[in-house]
C-alpha positions as CSV (number, residue, x, y, z in Angstrom):
1,X,9.5,44.3,0.6
2,X,6.0,44.8,-0.1
3,X,3.7,41.8,1.2
4,X,2.8,39.0,-0.9
5,X,-0.4,38.6,-2.3
6,X,-2.6,35.8,-1.8
7,X,-5.4,35.1,-4.4
8,X,-8.5,33.3,-2.6
9,X,-11.5,31.6,-4.2
10,X,-14.2,29.8,-2.3
11,X,-18.0,30.6,-2.4
12,X,-18.2,30.1,1.4
13,X,-18.3,33.5,2.9
14,X,-17.6,32.4,6.3
15,X,-14.6,30.3,5.2
16,X,-13.3,33.3,3.2
17,X,-13.4,35.4,6.2
18,X,-11.4,32.9,8.7
19,X,-8.9,32.6,5.9
20,X,-8.6,36.5,5.2
21,X,-8.0,37.0,8.8
22,X,-5.4,34.2,9.4
23,X,-3.6,35.4,6.2
24,X,-3.4,39.0,6.9
25,X,-2.1,38.3,10.6
26,X,0.5,36.3,8.6
27,X,1.5,39.3,6.9
28,X,0.0,38.5,3.6
29,X,-2.1,40.8,1.4
30,X,-5.4,39.0,0.3
31,X,-7.9,39.2,-2.6
32,X,-11.1,37.1,-2.0
33,X,-13.7,36.0,-4.3
34,X,-16.5,33.6,-4.5
35,X,-16.3,33.0,-8.4
36,X,-13.9,31.4,-11.1
37,X,-14.5,34.5,-13.1
38,X,-13.0,37.0,-10.9
39,X,-10.1,34.6,-9.9
40,X,-9.5,34.1,-13.5
41,X,-9.3,37.8,-14.3
42,X,-6.8,38.4,-11.5
43,X,-4.6,36.0,-12.8
44,X,-4.7,36.8,-16.4
45,X,-4.0,40.7,-15.0
46,X,-0.7,39.1,-13.5
47,X,-2.1,40.0,-9.8
48,X,-1.2,37.6,-7.0
49,X,2.1,35.5,-5.8
50,X,0.0,32.3,-4.8
51,X,-3.8,31.2,-5.5
52,X,-5.8,29.1,-2.9
53,X,-9.0,27.8,-4.4
54,X,-11.9,25.5,-3.5
55,X,-12.7,22.9,-6.3
56,X,-16.1,23.5,-6.4
57,X,-17.1,27.2,-7.4
58,X,-20.5,28.6,-8.6
59,X,-19.5,29.5,-12.3
60,X,-16.5,26.8,-12.9
61,X,-14.8,23.7,-11.3
62,X,-11.4,25.0,-10.4
63,X,-10.0,21.7,-12.3
64,X,-11.3,23.0,-15.4
65,X,-9.7,26.4,-14.6
66,X,-6.3,25.0,-13.4
67,X,-4.9,24.0,-16.9
68,X,-5.6,27.4,-18.2
69,X,-3.6,29.0,-15.0
70,X,-0.8,26.5,-15.8
71,X,-0.4,27.6,-19.2
72,X,-0.6,31.3,-18.8
73,X,1.4,31.6,-15.5
74,X,3.2,28.4,-15.2
75,X,5.1,29.4,-12.1
76,X,2.2,30.7,-10.0
77,X,1.6,28.1,-7.1
78,X,-2.1,26.9,-6.8
79,X,-3.2,25.2,-3.5
80,X,-6.5,23.3,-4.0
81,X,-9.0,22.8,-1.2
82,X,-11.9,20.5,-1.1
83,X,-14.2,18.8,0.8
84,X,-14.6,16.0,-1.7
85,X,-11.8,14.2,0.3
86,X,-10.9,11.2,-2.5
87,X,-7.8,9.9,-3.6
88,X,-9.1,11.1,-7.2
89,X,-9.3,14.8,-5.6
90,X,-5.5,14.6,-4.6
91,X,-4.3,12.8,-7.8
92,X,-6.2,15.0,-10.1
93,X,-5.1,18.2,-8.2
94,X,-1.5,17.0,-8.7
95,X,-2.0,16.0,-12.1
96,X,-3.2,19.2,-13.2
97,X,-0.2,21.0,-11.7
98,X,-1.6,22.3,-8.2
99,X,1.2,23.0,-5.7
100,X,-0.5,21.1,-3.2
101,X,-4.1,19.9,-2.1
102,X,-5.5,20.3,1.6
103,X,-8.7,18.2,2.5
104,X,-11.3,20.3,4.3
105,X,-11.3,20.7,7.0
106,X,-7.7,21.7,7.8
107,X,-5.6,23.2,10.3
108,X,-4.9,27.1,9.6
109,X,-1.4,26.7,10.5
110,X,-0.9,23.9,8.0
111,X,-2.5,26.4,5.4
112,X,-0.1,28.9,6.4
113,X,3.0,26.6,6.0
114,X,1.8,25.6,2.7
115,X,1.7,29.1,1.7
116,X,4.9,29.8,2.7
117,X,6.7,26.7,1.0
118,X,4.8,27.6,-2.2
119,X,6.3,31.1,-2.1
120,X,9.7,29.7,-1.6
121,X,9.6,27.5,-4.5
122,X,7.5,29.9,-6.4
123,X,10.9,30.3,-8.9
124,X,10.5,26.4,-9.6
125,X,8.3,25.2,-12.4
126,X,5.7,22.9,-11.5
127,X,5.3,19.5,-13.1
128,X,2.3,19.1,-15.3
129,X,0.6,16.0,-15.8
130,X,-1.7,14.6,-18.3
131,X,-5.2,13.7,-17.3
132,X,-5.7,10.1,-15.6
133,X,-7.3,7.7,-17.9
134,X,-9.6,6.4,-15.4
135,X,-12.1,8.3,-12.8
136,X,-12.7,4.9,-10.9
137,X,-11.7,5.3,-7.1
138,X,-9.0,2.8,-6.5
139,X,-9.1,3.4,-2.7
140,X,-12.0,4.1,-0.5
141,X,-12.1,6.3,2.5
142,X,-12.4,9.9,3.4
143,X,-10.5,9.7,7.2
144,X,-7.6,12.1,8.0
145,X,-5.4,8.8,8.0
146,X,-6.4,8.2,4.3
147,X,-6.2,11.7,3.1
148,X,-2.4,11.6,4.2
149,X,-2.3,8.5,2.2
150,X,-3.8,10.0,-0.7
151,X,-1.4,13.0,-0.6
152,X,1.7,11.0,-0.6
153,X,0.5,8.7,-3.5
154,X,-0.3,11.9,-5.5
155,X,3.1,13.0,-5.0
156,X,4.7,9.7,-5.7
157,X,2.8,9.2,-8.9
158,X,5.3,12.2,-10.1
159,X,8.4,10.3,-9.6
160,X,9.7,6.8,-10.3
161,X,11.2,6.2,-6.8
162,X,11.2,2.7,-5.1
163,X,8.3,2.2,-2.8
164,X,7.9,0.1,0.3
165,X,4.3,-0.3,1.3
166,X,4.0,-1.4,4.8
167,X,0.9,-2.8,6.5
168,X,-1.0,-5.4,8.3
169,X,-2.6,-8.2,5.9
170,X,-5.7,-6.9,4.4
171,X,-5.0,-3.4,4.6
172,X,-4.8,-2.7,0.6
173,X,-1.0,-2.8,-0.2
174,X,-1.8,-4.0,-3.5
175,X,-4.4,-1.3,-4.3
176,X,-2.1,1.3,-3.5
177,X,0.6,-0.3,-5.8
178,X,-2.0,-0.2,-8.6
179,X,-2.8,3.3,-8.0
180,X,1.0,4.4,-7.9
181,X,1.4,2.4,-11.2
182,X,-2.0,3.3,-12.9
183,X,-1.5,7.1,-12.2
184,X,1.9,7.1,-12.5
185,X,4.5,7.8,-15.7
186,X,4.4,3.9,-16.3
187,X,0.9,3.4,-16.6
188,X,0.9,2.4,-20.2
189,X,3.3,-0.1,-19.4
190,X,2.7,-3.5,-17.5
191,X,1.6,-3.8,-13.9
192,X,3.0,-7.5,-12.7
193,X,2.3,-8.5,-9.4
194,X,4.2,-11.5,-7.4
195,X,3.7,-12.8,-3.9
196,X,6.8,-14.0,-2.6
197,X,4.7,-16.0,0.2
198,X,3.1,-18.2,-2.2
199,X,5.8,-19.2,-4.6
200,X,8.1,-22.4,-3.3
201,X,11.6,-21.2,-2.4
202,X,13.4,-23.2,-4.8
203,X,11.3,-21.6,-8.1
204,X,11.4,-18.2,-6.6
205,X,14.6,-17.0,-8.9
206,X,13.3,-18.9,-11.9
207,X,10.1,-17.1,-11.5
208,X,11.4,-13.7,-11.0
209,X,14.4,-13.8,-13.4
210,X,13.4,-16.4,-15.9
211,X,15.4,-19.5,-17.1
212,X,17.0,-20.7,-20.0
213,X,16.5,-24.1,-21.9
214,X,18.4,-26.7,-19.9
215,X,19.2,-24.5,-16.9
216,X,17.9,-27.5,-14.6
217,X,16.1,-30.8,-15.2
218,X,12.7,-30.1,-16.7
219,X,13.6,-26.9,-18.0
220,X,12.6,-28.0,-21.8
221,X,12.3,-24.5,-23.1
222,X,13.2,-20.7,-22.1
223,X,10.7,-19.1,-19.8
224,X,10.3,-15.3,-19.2
225,X,10.4,-14.1,-15.6
226,X,8.5,-11.6,-13.7
227,X,11.1,-8.9,-14.7
228,X,10.9,-9.3,-18.4
229,X,7.1,-9.7,-18.3
230,X,6.9,-6.0,-16.2
231,X,9.8,-4.2,-18.7
232,X,8.6,-0.7,-19.2
233,X,6.2,-0.9,-16.2
234,X,5.8,-1.7,-12.6
235,X,6.9,-4.8,-10.6
236,X,4.9,-5.3,-7.5
237,X,6.9,-7.6,-5.0
238,X,4.3,-8.6,-2.5
239,X,5.4,-10.0,1.1
240,X,9.2,-9.4,0.4
241,X,10.1,-10.2,3.9
242,X,9.5,-14.0,2.7
243,X,12.0,-13.7,0.0
244,X,15.1,-16.1,0.0
245,X,18.3,-14.9,0.7
246,X,19.8,-16.0,-2.5
247,X,17.1,-14.1,-4.4
248,X,17.7,-11.0,-2.4
249,X,21.0,-10.9,-3.6
250,X,19.9,-11.1,-7.3
251,X,17.3,-8.5,-6.6
252,X,19.9,-6.1,-5.1
253,X,22.0,-6.4,-8.4
254,X,19.0,-5.2,-10.1
255,X,18.4,-2.2,-8.3
256,X,22.3,-1.4,-8.1
257,X,23.0,-2.1,-11.6
258,X,19.7,-2.2,-13.4
259,X,20.6,-5.7,-15.1
260,X,20.2,-9.5,-14.2
261,X,20.8,-13.0,-15.5
262,X,18.4,-15.5,-15.9
263,X,18.8,-18.9,-14.4
264,X,20.9,-20.7,-16.5
265,X,22.2,-17.7,-18.4
266,X,25.3,-15.7,-19.0
267,X,24.3,-12.5,-20.7
268,X,23.2,-9.8,-18.5
269,X,19.8,-8.5,-19.2
270,X,19.0,-4.8,-19.0
271,X,16.0,-4.1,-16.7
272,X,13.6,-0.9,-17.0
273,X,11.1,-1.6,-14.1
274,X,9.9,0.3,-11.2
275,X,10.0,-1.6,-8.0
276,X,7.3,-1.2,-5.4
277,X,7.5,-3.8,-2.5
278,X,5.1,-4.5,0.3
279,X,5.3,-6.4,3.6
280,X,3.2,-6.9,6.9
281,X,6.4,-7.8,8.4
282,X,9.3,-5.7,10.4
283,X,12.2,-6.0,8.1
284,X,14.3,-4.4,10.6
285,X,13.8,-7.3,12.9
286,X,14.5,-9.7,10.1
287,X,17.5,-8.1,9.3
288,X,18.6,-8.6,13.2
289,X,17.8,-12.4,12.3
290,X,20.0,-12.8,9.6
291,X,16.6,-13.4,7.2
292,X,16.8,-9.9,5.2
293,X,19.8,-8.2,3.9
294,X,20.4,-4.8,5.2
295,X,21.5,-3.2,1.8
296,X,18.7,-4.4,0.2
297,X,16.4,-2.8,2.8
298,X,17.9,0.5,2.3
299,X,17.4,0.2,-1.5
300,X,14.2,-0.8,-1.2
301,X,13.1,1.5,1.5
302,X,13.8,4.9,-0.5
303,X,9.9,5.8,0.3
304,X,8.3,3.9,3.1
305,X,4.5,4.4,3.0
306,X,2.7,3.0,5.9
307,X,-0.9,2.0,5.5
308,X,-3.2,2.3,8.7
309,X,-5.1,-0.6,9.8
310,X,-9.0,-0.5,9.6
311,X,-9.5,0.1,13.3
312,X,-7.5,3.4,13.1
313,X,-10.0,4.6,10.2
314,X,-13.5,3.4,11.6
315,X,-15.0,6.4,10.1
316,X,-14.2,4.7,6.7
317,X,-16.4,1.9,7.4
318,X,-19.7,3.2,6.1
319,X,-18.2,4.2,2.8
320,X,-16.5,0.7,2.6
321,X,-19.4,-1.2,3.4
322,X,-21.5,0.7,0.4
323,X,-18.8,0.3,-1.8
324,X,-18.6,-3.8,-1.0
325,X,-22.4,-3.8,-1.3
326,X,-22.5,-2.4,-4.8
327,X,-19.6,-4.6,-5.8
328,X,-21.6,-7.7,-4.7
329,X,-24.6,-6.4,-6.5
330,X,-22.8,-6.2,-9.5
331,X,-21.4,-9.8,-9.0
332,X,-24.9,-11.0,-9.1
333,X,-26.0,-11.2,-5.5
334,X,-29.7,-9.6,-4.6
335,X,-29.5,-6.0,-3.8
336,X,-29.3,-5.0,0.1
337,X,-29.1,-2.1,2.1
338,X,-27.7,-1.9,5.9
339,X,-29.2,-0.5,8.7
340,X,-27.4,2.4,10.9
341,X,-27.6,0.2,13.9
342,X,-25.5,-2.7,12.1
343,X,-22.6,-0.1,10.7
344,X,-22.4,0.9,14.3
345,X,-21.6,-2.7,15.1
346,X,-19.1,-2.8,12.4
347,X,-17.6,0.5,13.4
348,X,-17.0,-1.0,17.0
349,X,-15.3,-4.3,15.8
350,X,-11.6,-4.6,16.0
351,X,-11.2,-5.9,12.5
352,X,-7.9,-8.2,12.5
353,X,-8.3,-8.8,9.1
354,X,-8.8,-5.3,8.0
355,X,-10.5,-4.1,4.9
356,X,-10.5,-7.6,3.6
357,X,-12.1,-9.4,6.3
358,X,-14.8,-6.2,6.0
359,X,-15.2,-7.2,2.2
360,X,-15.8,-11.0,2.9
361,X,-17.9,-10.1,5.9
362,X,-20.3,-8.1,3.7
363,X,-20.3,-10.7,0.6
364,X,-21.3,-13.2,3.2
365,X,-23.9,-11.2,4.6
366,X,-25.4,-10.5,1.1
367,X,-25.6,-13.9,0.4
368,X,-27.1,-15.3,3.7
369,X,-29.3,-12.4,4.7
370,X,-33.2,-13.1,4.0
371,X,-34.3,-9.3,4.5
372,X,-33.7,-6.5,2.0
373,X,-32.0,-4.7,5.0
374,X,-29.1,-6.1,6.9
375,X,-29.4,-5.6,10.4
376,X,-27.4,-5.5,13.6
377,X,-28.2,-9.0,14.7
378,X,-26.8,-10.5,11.7
379,X,-23.9,-8.6,11.7
380,X,-23.2,-9.7,15.4
381,X,-24.0,-13.3,14.6
382,X,-21.3,-13.3,12.0
383,X,-18.8,-11.4,13.9
384,X,-19.4,-14.1,16.9
385,X,-19.0,-16.9,14.3
386,X,-15.6,-15.5,13.3
387,X,-14.5,-15.1,16.8
388,X,-15.1,-18.7,17.7
389,X,-13.5,-20.1,14.5
390,X,-10.1,-19.7,16.5
391,X,-8.4,-18.2,19.4
392,X,-7.2,-14.7,19.3
393,X,-3.6,-13.7,19.4
394,X,-2.7,-12.1,22.7
395,X,0.2,-9.6,22.5
396,X,3.6,-11.5,23.0
397,X,1.8,-15.1,22.5
398,X,2.4,-17.4,19.6
399,X,-0.8,-18.0,17.3
400,X,-0.7,-21.1,15.1
401,X,-3.8,-21.2,13.2
402,X,-5.8,-24.5,13.0
403,X,-5.5,-24.1,9.0
404,X,-1.6,-24.6,9.2
405,X,-2.1,-28.0,7.4
406,X,-4.3,-26.3,4.6
407,X,-1.8,-23.8,4.2
408,X,1.3,-26.0,3.9
409,X,-0.8,-28.5,1.6
410,X,-1.5,-25.4,-0.8
411,X,2.0,-24.4,-1.0
412,X,3.5,-28.1,-1.4
413,X,0.8,-28.8,-4.0
414,X,2.4,-25.7,-5.9
415,X,5.8,-26.9,-5.3
416,X,5.1,-30.7,-6.5
417,X,3.3,-29.2,-9.6
418,X,6.3,-27.2,-10.7
419,X,8.0,-30.7,-11.6
420,X,5.1,-31.7,-14.1
421,X,5.6,-35.4,-14.7
422,X,9.0,-35.7,-13.1
423,X,9.4,-36.9,-9.4
424,X,11.2,-34.3,-7.1
425,X,14.6,-35.0,-5.8
426,X,15.3,-37.5,-3.3
427,X,15.2,-36.5,0.5
428,X,12.2,-34.3,0.3
429,X,11.0,-35.2,3.8
430,X,14.5,-33.7,5.3
431,X,14.4,-30.5,3.0
432,X,10.8,-29.8,3.9
433,X,11.6,-30.3,7.7
434,X,14.9,-27.9,7.4
435,X,12.4,-25.3,5.9
436,X,9.9,-25.4,8.5
437,X,11.8,-26.1,11.6
438,X,13.9,-23.0,11.8
439,X,11.5,-20.3,11.4
440,X,9.3,-22.4,13.7
441,X,12.2,-22.5,16.4
442,X,12.8,-18.8,16.0
443,X,8.9,-17.8,16.2
444,X,8.7,-19.8,19.4
445,X,12.0,-18.3,20.9
446,X,10.7,-14.9,20.0
447,X,7.3,-15.5,21.7
448,X,9.1,-16.8,24.9
449,X,11.7,-14.0,24.6
450,X,14.5,-16.2,24.5
451,X,13.5,-18.6,27.0
452,X,14.7,-22.0,25.8
453,X,13.2,-24.0,28.5
454,X,9.8,-22.6,27.8
455,X,10.4,-22.8,24.3
456,X,11.2,-26.4,24.5
457,X,7.8,-26.7,26.7
458,X,6.0,-25.1,23.7
459,X,7.5,-27.2,21.2
460,X,7.0,-30.3,23.2
461,X,10.7,-31.4,23.0
462,X,13.3,-31.7,25.4
463,X,15.7,-28.6,26.3
464,X,18.6,-30.4,25.1
465,X,17.1,-31.5,21.7
466,X,16.2,-27.7,21.3
467,X,19.7,-26.6,21.7
468,X,20.8,-29.3,19.1
469,X,18.4,-28.1,16.7
470,X,19.6,-24.4,17.4
471,X,23.1,-25.3,16.6
472,X,22.1,-27.7,13.6
473,X,20.2,-25.0,12.1
474,X,22.8,-22.5,12.8
475,X,20.5,-19.8,14.5
476,X,23.1,-17.4,15.2
477,X,21.1,-14.4,16.4
478,X,19.5,-16.5,19.1
479,X,22.4,-18.1,20.7
480,X,22.6,-15.6,23.3
481,X,19.1,-16.8,24.7
482,X,19.1,-19.1,27.6
């Protein structure tokens, strides 16, 4: 069998030389050029079994060439290389039918593996995609960690698979969900986001699935739920780990059967919605604690997508900072620049609040900085102020923020507002206490590794009282603790 031929286009002679040598050693025949014109001539003549091309060529952009290649030879795999390592590059390459996208610099072994896979699948036609309607970058970052995320997003936009986005708070989970929607098959449909942690537990089922008139006291009219609002589009369920078990059962039915019933309704309602979930919590740990359904986990976790924390991609901080500076200026703040020394201070920080913390810091600096250039001293002062606002959480310790009363007040205010002019049901104190106490006990037992004596000390109650509460709340998964 004759050697497969690779058509290579890159205007950097050094890169061409390295790639030719690597491909030859792997047993391929190579035809190399620096121009799109020569590459197109070879493709039109029927030469080559696979194409490797840089995006930016002297005479034509490869993205302009790709549609002609797909139309003339739809089964010819094209691998795109680029030093313009943004999510839009990855998405455009995928949209235009490229077999794969490799951000420069890349490992030669990765390229050879990609070529081998492309040739194996050459008999399968590629899925062509329509051009994206927006050229705005939805996500910022050129680090290797983000390049991996871009490539996964680009592939997932070709599917309607259920995705679970996993990442610490502030890493941009909703941005990724929006990118999956905006560049996916459902981009002309609605994108509806709902935060499970922000809705009172008693209202979650009504919020998601809607309710009929008279379904409960105060339901004076039919209300469409988030599933109905997202029909034909994408429903983003943020903080899915905070969803109550009753609502989890209803959600599982939608995923299994493609239908649901509204609260107070009898007729099943068909659902045509893509589900994207997100969480900063360990769902497997919640399953072990009896707080999350395992069957729902497997339905949601078809494609898990883990977002890196900002501390693991510190090289993206300069790009992020400049983006936030531009955004703040558009919002009406006076234009400012930032010094290289200040950027180094930002790169060295651990960022427990991730990208959201960085964005808030930049906006604050834009508002309070007198000089036209934000200096290192200003950055250090603001970071130090952040550090003194509350104690850091050490590994294995339980950290209760000073603002927990504000958190509770916000959520209880939302709960009370849900009753309108009506009074809530009697026994509200006991109901709220029963909601708050079990997760608090679980959290303290987890932090003390199940030591009930230590947990009782942390909580400030008697050990026997703790035992009674564990039994009263039926905290089964923790009964083995002593």
